[in-house]
GUVEXKE-18478 format. One record per residue: residue number from 0; x, y, z of N, C-alpha, C in turn; residue in three letters. Coordinates in Angstrom, 1 decimal. Example, Ala and Ser with C-alpha at 12.3 -4.5 7.8 and 13.67 -1.06 7.14 Angstrom:
GUVEXKE-18478
<site nr="0" n_px="13.2" n_py="-5.7" n_pz="7.8" ca_px="12.3" ca_py="-4.5" ca_pz="7.8" c_px="13.2" c_py="-3.3" c_pz="7.8" rest="ala"/>
<site nr="1" n_px="12.8" n_py="-2.2" n_pz="7.1" ca_px="13.7" ca_py="-1.1" ca_pz="7.1" c_px="12.9" c_py="0.0" c_pz="7.9" rest="ser"/>
This chain:
GUVEXKE-18478
<site nr="0" n_px="-12.9" n_py="45.4" n_pz="44.2" ca_px="-14.0" ca_py="45.3" ca_pz="42.9" c_px="-15.2" c_py="46.1" c_pz="43.5" rest="met"/>
<site nr="1" n_px="-15.8" n_py="47.1" n_pz="42.6" ca_px="-17.1" ca_py="47.5" ca_pz="42.9" c_px="-18.2" c_py="46.8" c_pz="43.0" rest="ser"/>
<site nr="2" n_px="-19.1" n_py="47.3" n_pz="43.4" ca_px="-20.6" ca_py="46.6" ca_pz="43.7" c_px="-21.1" c_py="46.4" c_pz="42.5" rest="glu"/>
<site nr="3" n_px="-20.9" n_py="47.1" n_pz="41.4" ca_px="-21.6" ca_py="47.0" ca_pz="40.0" c_px="-20.7" c_py="45.8" c_pz="39.3" rest="glu"/>
<site nr="4" n_px="-19.4" n_py="45.9" n_pz="39.4" ca_px="-18.8" ca_py="44.7" ca_pz="38.7" c_px="-19.1" c_py="43.6" c_pz="39.4" rest="asn"/>
<site nr="5" n_px="-19.3" n_py="43.4" n_pz="40.7" ca_px="-19.5" ca_py="42.3" ca_pz="41.5" c_px="-21.2" c_py="41.8" c_pz="41.0" rest="ser"/>
<site nr="6" n_px="-22.1" n_py="42.7" n_pz="40.7" ca_px="-23.2" ca_py="42.2" ca_pz="40.2" c_px="-23.1" c_py="41.7" c_pz="38.8" rest="lys"/>
<site nr="7" n_px="-22.1" n_py="42.2" n_pz="37.9" ca_px="-21.9" ca_py="41.9" ca_pz="36.4" c_px="-21.4" c_py="40.4" c_pz="36.5" rest="arg"/>
<site nr="8" n_px="-20.6" n_py="40.2" n_pz="37.5" ca_px="-19.8" ca_py="39.0" ca_pz="37.4" c_px="-20.8" c_py="37.9" c_pz="38.0" rest="lys"/>
<site nr="9" n_px="-21.7" n_py="38.2" n_pz="38.9" ca_px="-22.7" ca_py="37.4" ca_pz="39.4" c_px="-23.8" c_py="37.0" c_pz="38.2" rest="ser"/>
<site nr="10" n_px="-24.1" n_py="37.9" n_pz="37.4" ca_px="-25.0" ca_py="37.8" ca_pz="36.3" c_px="-24.5" c_py="36.9" c_pz="35.3" rest="ala"/>
<site nr="11" n_px="-23.1" n_py="37.2" n_pz="34.9" ca_px="-22.4" ca_py="36.4" ca_pz="33.9" c_px="-22.2" c_py="35.0" c_pz="34.4" rest="ser"/>
<site nr="12" n_px="-21.9" n_py="34.7" n_pz="35.7" ca_px="-21.7" ca_py="33.4" ca_pz="36.3" c_px="-22.9" c_py="32.7" c_pz="36.2" rest="glu"/>
<site nr="13" n_px="-24.1" n_py="33.3" n_pz="36.7" ca_px="-25.3" ca_py="32.6" ca_pz="36.8" c_px="-25.8" c_py="32.2" c_pz="35.6" rest="ser"/>
<site nr="14" n_px="-25.5" n_py="33.1" n_pz="34.3" ca_px="-25.7" ca_py="32.9" ca_pz="33.1" c_px="-25.2" c_py="31.4" c_pz="32.5" rest="phe"/>
<site nr="15" n_px="-23.7" n_py="31.5" n_pz="32.9" ca_px="-23.1" ca_py="30.1" ca_pz="32.6" c_px="-23.7" c_py="28.9" c_pz="33.4" rest="gly"/>
<site nr="16" n_px="-23.8" n_py="29.2" n_pz="34.6" ca_px="-24.1" ca_py="28.2" ca_pz="35.7" c_px="-25.4" c_py="27.3" c_pz="35.0" rest="glu"/>
<site nr="17" n_px="-26.4" n_py="28.3" n_pz="34.6" ca_px="-27.8" ca_py="28.1" ca_pz="34.1" c_px="-27.4" c_py="27.0" c_pz="32.8" rest="met"/>
<site nr="18" n_px="-26.8" n_py="27.4" n_pz="31.9" ca_px="-26.4" ca_py="26.4" ca_pz="30.7" c_px="-25.8" c_py="25.4" c_pz="31.3" rest="phe"/>
<site nr="19" n_px="-24.9" n_py="25.2" n_pz="32.1" ca_px="-24.1" ca_py="24.1" ca_pz="32.6" c_px="-25.0" c_py="23.1" c_pz="33.4" rest="glu"/>
<site nr="20" n_px="-26.0" n_py="23.9" n_pz="34.1" ca_px="-27.0" ca_py="22.9" ca_pz="34.9" c_px="-27.9" c_py="22.1" c_pz="33.8" rest="ala"/>
<site nr="21" n_px="-28.2" n_py="23.0" n_pz="32.9" ca_px="-29.5" ca_py="22.3" ca_pz="31.8" c_px="-28.5" c_py="21.3" c_pz="31.3" rest="phe"/>
<site nr="22" n_px="-27.3" n_py="21.5" n_pz="30.8" ca_px="-26.6" ca_py="20.7" ca_pz="30.0" c_px="-26.3" c_py="19.3" c_pz="31.0" rest="gly"/>
<site nr="23" n_px="-26.0" n_py="19.5" n_pz="32.1" ca_px="-25.9" ca_py="18.3" ca_pz="33.0" c_px="-27.2" c_py="17.6" c_pz="33.2" rest="asn"/>
<site nr="24" n_px="-28.3" n_py="18.3" n_pz="33.3" ca_px="-29.4" ca_py="17.5" ca_pz="33.4" c_px="-29.7" c_py="16.7" c_pz="32.2" rest="ala"/>
<site nr="25" n_px="-29.6" n_py="17.2" n_pz="31.3" ca_px="-29.8" ca_py="16.7" ca_pz="29.8" c_px="-28.7" c_py="15.4" c_pz="29.6" rest="val"/>
<site nr="26" n_px="-27.7" n_py="15.4" n_pz="29.9" ca_px="-26.8" ca_py="14.5" ca_pz="30.2" c_px="-27.0" c_py="13.3" c_pz="31.1" rest="ser"/>
<site nr="27" n_px="-27.6" n_py="13.8" n_pz="32.2" ca_px="-28.1" ca_py="12.6" ca_pz="33.2" c_px="-29.3" c_py="11.8" c_pz="32.5" rest="gln"/>
<site nr="28" n_px="-30.2" n_py="12.6" n_pz="31.9" ca_px="-31.5" ca_py="12.1" ca_pz="31.2" c_px="-30.9" c_py="10.9" c_pz="30.3" rest="ile"/>
<site nr="29" n_px="-30.0" n_py="11.2" n_pz="29.4" ca_px="-29.3" ca_py="10.3" ca_pz="28.5" c_px="-28.3" c_py="9.4" c_pz="29.0" rest="phe"/>
<site nr="30" n_px="-27.8" n_py="9.6" n_pz="30.5" ca_px="-26.7" ca_py="9.0" ca_pz="30.9" c_px="-25.5" c_py="8.8" c_pz="30.0" rest="asp"/>
<site nr="31" n_px="-25.0" n_py="10.1" n_pz="29.5" ca_px="-23.9" ca_py="10.2" ca_pz="28.7" c_px="-22.8" c_py="11.1" c_pz="29.2" rest="asp"/>
<site nr="32" n_px="-21.7" n_py="10.5" n_pz="29.6" ca_px="-20.6" ca_py="11.3" ca_pz="30.0" c_px="-19.9" c_py="12.2" c_pz="29.2" rest="pro"/>
<site nr="33" n_px="-20.0" n_py="11.7" n_pz="27.9" ca_px="-19.3" ca_py="12.8" ca_pz="26.9" c_px="-20.1" c_py="13.9" c_pz="26.7" rest="glu"/>
<site nr="34" n_px="-21.5" n_py="13.9" n_pz="26.8" ca_px="-22.6" ca_py="15.0" ca_pz="26.7" c_px="-22.3" c_py="15.9" c_pz="28.1" rest="leu"/>
<site nr="35" n_px="-22.1" n_py="15.2" n_pz="29.2" ca_px="-21.9" ca_py="16.2" ca_pz="30.2" c_px="-20.6" c_py="16.9" c_pz="30.2" rest="lys"/>
<site nr="36" n_px="-19.5" n_py="16.5" n_pz="29.7" ca_px="-18.3" ca_py="17.1" ca_pz="29.5" c_px="-18.5" c_py="18.2" c_pz="28.6" rest="gly"/>
<site nr="37" n_px="-19.4" n_py="18.1" n_pz="27.4" ca_px="-19.6" ca_py="19.1" ca_pz="26.5" c_px="-20.4" c_py="20.2" c_pz="27.1" rest="lys"/>
<site nr="38" n_px="-21.2" n_py="19.7" n_pz="27.9" ca_px="-22.2" ca_py="20.6" ca_pz="28.7" c_px="-21.4" c_py="21.5" c_pz="29.6" rest="ala"/>
<site nr="39" n_px="-20.5" n_py="21.0" n_pz="30.2" ca_px="-19.5" ca_py="21.8" ca_pz="31.0" c_px="-18.9" c_py="22.5" c_pz="30.2" rest="lys"/>
<site nr="40" n_px="-18.2" n_py="22.3" n_pz="29.1" ca_px="-17.5" ca_py="23.2" ca_pz="28.3" c_px="-18.6" c_py="24.4" c_pz="27.7" rest="asp"/>
<site nr="41" n_px="-19.7" n_py="24.1" n_pz="27.5" ca_px="-20.6" ca_py="25.0" ca_pz="26.9" c_px="-21.0" c_py="26.0" c_pz="28.0" rest="phe"/>
<site nr="42" n_px="-21.0" n_py="25.5" n_pz="29.6" ca_px="-21.3" ca_py="26.6" ca_pz="30.5" c_px="-20.1" c_py="27.4" c_pz="30.6" rest="gly"/>
<site nr="43" n_px="-18.8" n_py="27.0" n_pz="30.4" ca_px="-17.7" ca_py="28.0" ca_pz="30.5" c_px="-17.9" c_py="28.7" c_pz="29.5" rest="lys"/>
<site nr="44" n_px="-18.0" n_py="28.4" n_pz="28.0" ca_px="-18.3" ca_py="29.4" ca_pz="27.0" c_px="-19.3" c_py="30.4" c_pz="27.4" rest="ser"/>
<site nr="45" n_px="-20.4" n_py="30.1" n_pz="28.0" ca_px="-21.5" ca_py="30.8" ca_pz="28.0" c_px="-21.0" c_py="31.8" c_pz="29.3" rest="ala"/>
<site nr="46" n_px="-20.2" n_py="31.5" n_pz="30.1" ca_px="-19.7" ca_py="32.6" ca_pz="31.1" c_px="-18.9" c_py="33.5" c_pz="30.6" rest="val"/>
<site nr="47" n_px="-17.9" n_py="32.9" n_pz="29.7" ca_px="-17.0" ca_py="33.9" ca_pz="28.9" c_px="-17.9" c_py="34.9" c_pz="28.0" rest="glu"/>
<site nr="48" n_px="-18.9" n_py="34.7" n_pz="27.3" ca_px="-19.5" ca_py="35.3" ca_pz="26.6" c_px="-20.4" c_py="36.3" c_pz="27.2" rest="ser"/>
<site nr="49" n_px="-20.7" n_py="35.7" n_pz="28.4" ca_px="-21.7" ca_py="36.7" ca_pz="29.4" c_px="-20.7" c_py="37.7" c_pz="29.7" rest="ala"/>
<site nr="50" n_px="-19.6" n_py="37.5" n_pz="30.2" ca_px="-18.7" ca_py="38.5" ca_pz="30.7" c_px="-18.3" c_py="39.5" c_pz="29.8" rest="glu"/>
<site nr="51" n_px="-18.4" n_py="39.0" n_pz="28.3" ca_px="-17.9" ca_py="40.0" ca_pz="27.5" c_px="-19.4" c_py="41.1" c_pz="27.0" rest="ala"/>
<site nr="52" n_px="-20.4" n_py="40.6" n_pz="27.5" ca_px="-21.3" ca_py="41.7" ca_pz="27.4" c_px="-22.1" c_py="41.9" c_pz="28.8" rest="phe"/>
<site nr="53" n_px="-21.5" n_py="41.8" n_pz="30.0" ca_px="-21.7" ca_py="41.9" ca_pz="31.2" c_px="-22.5" c_py="43.1" c_pz="31.5" rest="ala"/>
<site nr="54" n_px="-22.1" n_py="44.2" n_pz="30.9" ca_px="-22.6" ca_py="45.6" ca_pz="31.1" c_px="-24.1" c_py="45.6" c_pz="30.4" rest="ser"/>
<site nr="55" n_px="-24.3" n_py="44.8" n_pz="29.5" ca_px="-25.6" ca_py="44.9" ca_pz="29.0" c_px="-26.9" c_py="44.1" c_pz="29.7" rest="arg"/>
<site nr="56" n_px="-26.2" n_py="43.5" n_pz="30.9" ca_px="-27.3" ca_py="42.9" ca_pz="31.8" c_px="-28.0" c_py="44.1" c_pz="32.4" rest="phe"/>
<site nr="57" n_px="-27.5" n_py="45.2" n_pz="32.7" ca_px="-28.2" ca_py="46.2" ca_pz="33.4" c_px="-29.2" c_py="46.8" c_pz="32.5" rest="lys"/>
<site nr="58" n_px="-29.1" n_py="46.7" n_pz="31.1" ca_px="-30.4" ca_py="47.6" ca_pz="30.1" c_px="-31.4" c_py="46.9" c_pz="30.4" rest="asp"/>
<site nr="59" n_px="-32.6" n_py="47.6" n_pz="30.5" ca_px="-33.8" ca_py="47.3" ca_pz="30.8" c_px="-34.3" c_py="46.5" c_pz="29.7" rest="glu"/>
<site nr="60" n_px="-33.9" n_py="46.7" n_pz="28.4" ca_px="-34.3" ca_py="45.7" ca_pz="27.3" c_px="-33.9" c_py="44.4" c_pz="27.3" rest="glu"/>
<site nr="61" n_px="-32.5" n_py="44.1" n_pz="27.8" ca_px="-32.0" ca_py="42.9" ca_pz="27.8" c_px="-32.6" c_py="42.2" c_pz="29.1" rest="val"/>
<site nr="62" n_px="-32.8" n_py="42.8" n_pz="30.2" ca_px="-33.6" ca_py="42.3" ca_pz="31.2" c_px="-34.8" c_py="41.7" c_pz="30.8" rest="arg"/>
<site nr="63" n_px="-35.5" n_py="42.6" n_pz="30.1" ca_px="-37.0" ca_py="42.0" ca_pz="29.5" c_px="-36.8" c_py="40.9" c_pz="28.8" rest="glu"/>
<site nr="64" n_px="-35.9" n_py="40.7" n_pz="27.9" ca_px="-35.3" ca_py="39.6" ca_pz="27.0" c_px="-35.2" c_py="38.1" c_pz="28.1" rest="lys"/>
<site nr="65" n_px="-34.4" n_py="38.6" n_pz="29.0" ca_px="-34.2" ca_py="37.3" ca_pz="30.1" c_px="-35.3" c_py="37.0" c_pz="30.9" rest="phe"/>
<site nr="66" n_px="-36.2" n_py="38.0" n_pz="31.1" ca_px="-37.5" ca_py="37.5" ca_pz="31.8" c_px="-38.2" c_py="36.6" c_pz="30.6" rest="arg"/>
<site nr="67" n_px="-38.3" n_py="36.9" n_pz="29.2" ca_px="-38.8" ca_py="36.0" ca_pz="28.3" c_px="-38.3" c_py="34.6" c_pz="28.2" rest="asp"/>
<site nr="68" n_px="-37.0" n_py="34.5" n_pz="28.4" ca_px="-36.1" ca_py="33.4" ca_pz="28.4" c_px="-36.5" c_py="32.5" c_pz="29.7" rest="val"/>
<site nr="69" n_px="-36.6" n_py="33.2" n_pz="31.1" ca_px="-37.1" ca_py="32.5" ca_pz="32.1" c_px="-38.4" c_py="32.0" c_pz="31.8" rest="ala"/>
<site nr="70" n_px="-39.3" n_py="32.7" n_pz="31.1" ca_px="-40.7" ca_py="32.3" ca_pz="31.1" c_px="-40.9" c_py="31.3" c_pz="30.3" rest="lys"/>
<site nr="71" n_px="-40.1" n_py="31.2" n_pz="29.1" ca_px="-39.9" ca_py="30.1" ca_pz="28.1" c_px="-39.4" c_py="28.7" c_pz="28.8" rest="ala"/>
<site nr="72" n_px="-38.4" n_py="29.0" n_pz="29.6" ca_px="-37.9" ca_py="27.8" ca_pz="30.5" c_px="-38.9" c_py="27.3" c_pz="31.4" rest="ala"/>
<site nr="73" n_px="-39.5" n_py="28.2" n_pz="32.1" ca_px="-40.7" ca_py="27.7" ca_pz="32.9" c_px="-41.9" c_py="27.0" c_pz="32.4" rest="gln"/>
<site nr="74" n_px="-42.3" n_py="27.5" n_pz="31.2" ca_px="-43.3" ca_py="27.0" ca_pz="30.2" c_px="-42.6" c_py="25.5" c_pz="29.8" rest="asp"/>
<site nr="75" n_px="-41.5" n_py="25.3" n_pz="29.3" ca_px="-41.0" ca_py="24.1" ca_pz="29.0" c_px="-41.0" c_py="23.1" c_pz="30.1" rest="phe"/>
<site nr="76" n_px="-40.7" n_py="23.5" n_pz="31.2" ca_px="-40.7" ca_py="22.6" ca_pz="32.5" c_px="-41.9" c_py="22.1" c_pz="32.6" rest="gly"/>
<site nr="77" n_px="-43.0" n_py="23.0" n_pz="32.6" ca_px="-44.3" ca_py="22.6" ca_pz="32.9" c_px="-44.8" c_py="21.6" c_pz="31.9" rest="lys"/>
<site nr="78" n_px="-44.6" n_py="22.0" n_pz="30.6" ca_px="-44.9" ca_py="21.1" ca_pz="29.5" c_px="-44.3" c_py="19.7" c_pz="29.6" rest="ser"/>
<site nr="79" n_px="-43.2" n_py="19.6" n_pz="29.8" ca_px="-42.5" ca_py="18.4" ca_pz="30.3" c_px="-43.1" c_py="17.6" c_pz="31.3" rest="met"/>
<site nr="80" n_px="-43.4" n_py="18.3" n_pz="32.4" ca_px="-44.1" ca_py="17.6" ca_pz="33.5" c_px="-45.5" c_py="17.1" c_pz="33.3" rest="ala"/>
<site nr="81" n_px="-46.2" n_py="17.9" n_pz="32.3" ca_px="-47.5" ca_py="17.5" ca_pz="32.0" c_px="-47.3" c_py="16.1" c_pz="31.2" rest="glu"/>
<site nr="82" n_px="-46.4" n_py="16.2" n_pz="30.1" ca_px="-46.1" ca_py="15.0" ca_pz="29.3" c_px="-46.0" c_py="13.9" c_pz="30.0" rest="cys"/>
<site nr="83" n_px="-45.0" n_py="14.1" n_pz="31.2" ca_px="-44.7" ca_py="12.9" ca_pz="31.9" c_px="-45.9" c_py="12.3" c_pz="32.8" rest="phe"/>
<site nr="84" n_px="-46.8" n_py="13.3" n_pz="33.3" ca_px="-48.0" ca_py="13.0" ca_pz="34.0" c_px="-48.9" c_py="12.3" c_pz="32.9" rest="arg"/>
<site nr="85" n_px="-49.1" n_py="12.8" n_pz="31.8" ca_px="-49.8" ca_py="12.2" ca_pz="30.9" c_px="-49.3" c_py="10.7" c_pz="30.7" rest="asp"/>
<site nr="86" n_px="-48.2" n_py="10.7" n_pz="30.3" ca_px="-47.7" ca_py="9.3" ca_pz="30.2" c_px="-47.9" c_py="8.2" c_pz="31.3" rest="asp"/>
<site nr="87" n_px="-47.7" n_py="8.9" n_pz="32.5" ca_px="-48.0" ca_py="7.8" ca_pz="33.7" c_px="-49.6" c_py="7.7" c_pz="33.8" rest="lys"/>
<site nr="88" n_px="-50.5" n_py="8.5" n_pz="33.6" ca_px="-51.9" ca_py="8.4" ca_pz="33.9" c_px="-52.2" c_py="7.4" c_pz="32.7" rest="asp"/>
<site nr="89" n_px="-51.6" n_py="7.4" n_pz="31.6" ca_px="-51.9" ca_py="6.2" ca_pz="30.4" c_px="-51.5" c_py="5.0" c_pz="30.8" rest="lys"/>
<site nr="90" n_px="-50.2" n_py="4.9" n_pz="31.2" ca_px="-49.8" ca_py="3.6" ca_pz="31.7" c_px="-50.5" c_py="3.0" c_pz="32.9" rest="arg"/>
<site nr="91" n_px="-50.7" n_py="3.8" n_pz="33.7" ca_px="-51.7" ca_py="3.3" ca_pz="35.0" c_px="-53.0" c_py="2.9" c_pz="34.3" rest="asp"/>
<site nr="92" n_px="-53.6" n_py="3.4" n_pz="33.3" ca_px="-54.9" ca_py="3.2" ca_pz="33.0" c_px="-54.8" c_py="1.8" c_pz="32.2" rest="ser"/>
<site nr="93" n_px="-53.6" n_py="1.8" n_pz="31.5" ca_px="-53.5" ca_py="0.4" ca_pz="30.7" c_px="-53.2" c_py="-0.7" c_pz="31.5" rest="glu"/>
<site nr="94" n_px="-52.6" n_py="-0.3" n_pz="32.6" ca_px="-52.5" ca_py="-1.6" ca_pz="33.7" c_px="-53.7" c_py="-2.0" c_pz="34.4" rest="asn"/>
<site nr="95" n_px="-54.4" n_py="-0.9" n_pz="34.6" ca_px="-55.8" ca_py="-1.3" ca_pz="35.5" c_px="-56.6" c_py="-2.2" c_pz="34.3" rest="glu"/>
<site nr="96" n_px="-56.6" n_py="-1.7" n_pz="33.1" ca_px="-57.3" ca_py="-2.6" ca_pz="32.0" c_px="-56.9" c_py="-3.8" c_pz="31.9" rest="gly"/>
<site nr="97" n_px="-55.5" n_py="-4.3" n_pz="32.2" ca_px="-54.9" ca_py="-5.4" ca_pz="32.1" c_px="-55.3" c_py="-6.4" c_pz="33.6" rest="arg"/>
<site nr="98" n_px="-55.4" n_py="-5.7" n_pz="34.6" ca_px="-55.8" ca_py="-6.2" ca_pz="35.8" c_px="-57.4" c_py="-6.7" c_pz="36.0" rest="glu"/>
<site nr="99" n_px="-58.1" n_py="-6.2" n_pz="35.0" ca_px="-59.6" ca_py="-6.6" ca_pz="34.8" c_px="-59.8" c_py="-7.6" c_pz="34.0" rest="his"/>
<site nr="100" n_px="-58.7" n_py="-8.1" n_pz="33.1" ca_px="-59.0" ca_py="-9.2" ca_pz="32.2" c_px="-58.9" c_py="-10.5" c_pz="32.9" rest="glu"/>
């Protein structure tokens, strides 16, 4: 296997693994084994799709779009962390108010 084909496979596998990991995380949040199975199937499908267009991963335009995807995922993660932190701060504040009653 050439180095270029190895990189393509790596990119397509990473693409599928990313979706599988996301699906697994969501399924754990909702504690749903059926959702976990669907996430695994979705990840496999994503790998197959990625393999079909693996040659496009080297195109600069495609790379730029994936950078956008990465940024959007990062922004989503930060937003969720802030939301959870705000909820915790609100609960802590409410609990302190009850303690002073």
